[in-house]
C-alpha positions as CSV (number, residue, x, y, z in Angstrom):
1,M,-32.4,-229.5,104.4
2,N,-33.4,-226.0,103.9
3,R,-32.9,-224.5,100.5
4,E,-32.4,-220.8,100.2
5,K,-34.8,-219.2,98.0
6,S,-33.7,-216.1,96.0
7,S,-35.9,-213.1,96.4
8,P,-36.4,-210.6,93.6
9,L,-36.5,-207.8,96.3
10,G,-32.7,-207.6,96.3
11,L,-32.6,-207.1,92.5
12,Y,-35.3,-204.5,92.6
13,T,-33.4,-202.6,95.3
14,I,-30.2,-202.7,93.2
15,G,-32.0,-201.7,90.1
16,I,-33.7,-198.7,91.7
17,A,-30.4,-197.5,93.3
18,A,-28.7,-197.8,89.9
19,L,-31.6,-195.9,88.3
20,F,-31.2,-193.1,90.8
21,L,-27.5,-193.0,90.3
22,L,-27.8,-192.8,86.6
23,G,-30.4,-190.0,86.9
24,F,-28.1,-188.1,89.3
25,L,-25.1,-188.4,86.9
26,L,-27.2,-187.3,83.9
27,L,-28.4,-184.3,86.0
28,I,-24.8,-183.3,86.7
29,V,-23.8,-183.6,83.0
30,F,-26.8,-181.6,81.8
31,G,-26.4,-179.0,84.6
32,A,-22.7,-178.5,83.8
33,Q,-23.5,-178.0,80.1
34,V,-26.2,-175.4,80.9
35,Y,-23.8,-173.6,83.3
36,S,-21.1,-173.7,80.6
37,D,-23.5,-172.2,78.0
38,A,-24.5,-169.5,80.5
39,V,-21.0,-168.5,81.3
40,S,-20.0,-168.5,77.6
41,G,-23.0,-166.2,76.8
42,Q,-22.0,-163.9,79.7
43,D,-18.4,-163.7,78.5
44,E,-19.5,-162.8,74.9
45,N,-21.8,-160.1,76.3
46,S,-19.0,-158.7,78.5
47,Q,-16.6,-158.6,75.5
48,S,-19.3,-156.9,73.4
49,R,-19.9,-154.3,76.0
50,A,-16.2,-153.7,76.6
51,L,-15.6,-153.1,72.8
52,R,-18.5,-150.7,72.5
53,S,-17.5,-148.8,75.6
54,Y,-13.9,-148.6,74.4
55,L,-15.1,-147.0,71.1
56,I,-17.5,-144.6,72.8
57,N,-14.8,-143.5,75.3
58,C,-12.2,-142.9,72.6
59,T,-14.4,-140.4,70.7
60,Q,-16.3,-138.7,73.5
61,T,-13.3,-136.8,74.8
62,A,-12.2,-135.6,71.3
63,A,-13.4,-132.5,69.7
64,A,-15.5,-133.0,66.5
65,E,-12.8,-131.6,64.3
66,D,-10.3,-134.1,65.7
67,V,-12.2,-137.2,64.6
68,T,-11.9,-138.3,61.0
69,V,-12.2,-141.5,58.9
70,E,-9.6,-142.7,56.4
71,D,-9.3,-145.6,54.1
72,G,-7.0,-148.4,55.3
73,A,-5.5,-151.6,54.0
74,E,-8.1,-154.0,55.5
75,S,-10.8,-151.6,56.7
76,R,-11.7,-148.0,57.3
77,V,-9.6,-146.3,59.9
78,L,-11.0,-144.2,62.8
79,V,-8.5,-141.4,63.4
80,I,-8.6,-139.4,66.7
81,R,-6.1,-136.6,66.6
82,D,-4.6,-135.1,69.8
83,S,-5.6,-131.5,69.7
84,G,-2.8,-129.2,68.8
85,T,-0.3,-132.0,68.0
86,A,0.7,-134.1,65.0
87,Y,0.0,-137.3,66.9
88,G,-3.2,-139.3,67.2
89,L,-4.9,-142.6,67.8
90,R,-5.8,-144.8,64.8
91,I,-8.3,-147.7,65.3
92,F,-8.5,-150.2,62.5
93,L,-8.9,-153.9,61.6
94,H,-5.8,-156.1,61.2
95,E,-5.9,-159.8,60.8
96,G,-9.2,-160.3,62.6
97,Q,-8.3,-158.0,65.5
98,L,-9.4,-154.5,66.1
99,V,-6.2,-152.7,67.0
100,E,-5.2,-149.2,68.1
101,Y,-2.0,-147.5,66.9
102,Y,-0.8,-144.2,68.5
103,G,1.8,-142.2,66.6
104,R,2.4,-139.4,64.2
105,L,-0.5,-138.9,61.8
106,D,1.8,-138.0,58.8
107,A,3.4,-141.5,59.0
108,Q,1.9,-144.8,58.0
109,P,0.8,-146.9,61.0
110,D,2.7,-150.2,61.6
111,P,0.0,-152.8,62.2
112,E,2.6,-155.1,63.9
113,Q,3.3,-152.4,66.5
114,A,-0.4,-151.7,67.1
115,Q,-2.1,-152.9,70.3
116,P,-4.9,-155.4,70.0
117,V,-8.2,-154.2,71.4
118,A,-10.7,-157.0,70.6
119,E,-11.3,-159.8,68.2
120,T,-13.8,-158.9,65.5
121,S,-14.2,-159.9,61.9
122,V,-16.1,-156.7,61.0
123,F,-15.1,-153.1,61.4
124,T,-16.9,-150.4,59.4
125,V,-17.0,-146.7,60.1
126,E,-19.3,-144.3,58.4
127,Q,-19.7,-140.6,59.1
128,I,-23.4,-139.8,59.6
129,D,-23.2,-136.2,60.6
130,E,-20.5,-133.6,61.2
131,D,-19.7,-135.2,64.6
132,V,-21.6,-138.5,64.5
133,Y,-20.1,-141.8,63.3
134,A,-21.7,-145.2,63.0
135,V,-19.2,-148.0,63.9
136,T,-20.2,-151.7,63.2
137,T,-18.3,-154.6,64.7
138,D,-19.2,-158.1,65.7
139,A,-20.5,-156.6,68.9
140,G,-23.1,-154.6,67.0
141,R,-23.6,-151.1,65.8
142,S,-22.6,-148.1,67.9
143,L,-23.3,-144.5,67.2
144,L,-20.3,-142.3,68.3
145,H,-20.6,-138.6,69.0
146,A,-17.3,-136.8,69.0
147,G,-17.1,-134.7,72.1
148,G,-20.3,-136.3,73.5
149,T,-21.8,-139.6,74.2
150,G,-22.4,-142.7,72.2
151,T,-25.1,-145.3,72.0
152,G,-25.1,-148.9,71.1
153,E,-27.6,-150.6,69.0
154,G,-28.3,-154.2,68.2
155,G,-25.8,-156.9,69.1
156,D,-26.3,-160.0,71.1
157,T,-27.9,-159.4,74.5
158,R,-27.8,-162.9,75.9
């Protein structure tokens, strides 16, 4: 009678195949995590740029005398008056959102009626010169020039 002898070659083959499969699965998991981090960073960067661009565009078409800063309930309020009218745009922080409110400037703005612009926990506005304002948000610090251009400084550049 012939006895079958078990060969360790079959076990080695299965072990190597399992090792390659495990390595492949780990590569997929780590690659997906790296991709997710890259997309998240790109999204944060896009939001930051959009917020800065929005603030710059709001002030660059206004004349220097039409841009002012007022004190608000939660933060300072950037006021951009429509030339020759009693209406204007107010940009301010409300419940963790940067919002814009367009209406009569002699009336109090209703934050519930304001349109959200972006999420930010910080919104400070300071007048640096007659027509230059420094605005700081979570996106970084932007210098705004009424009737001109603005520049962004700092912020996350991932």
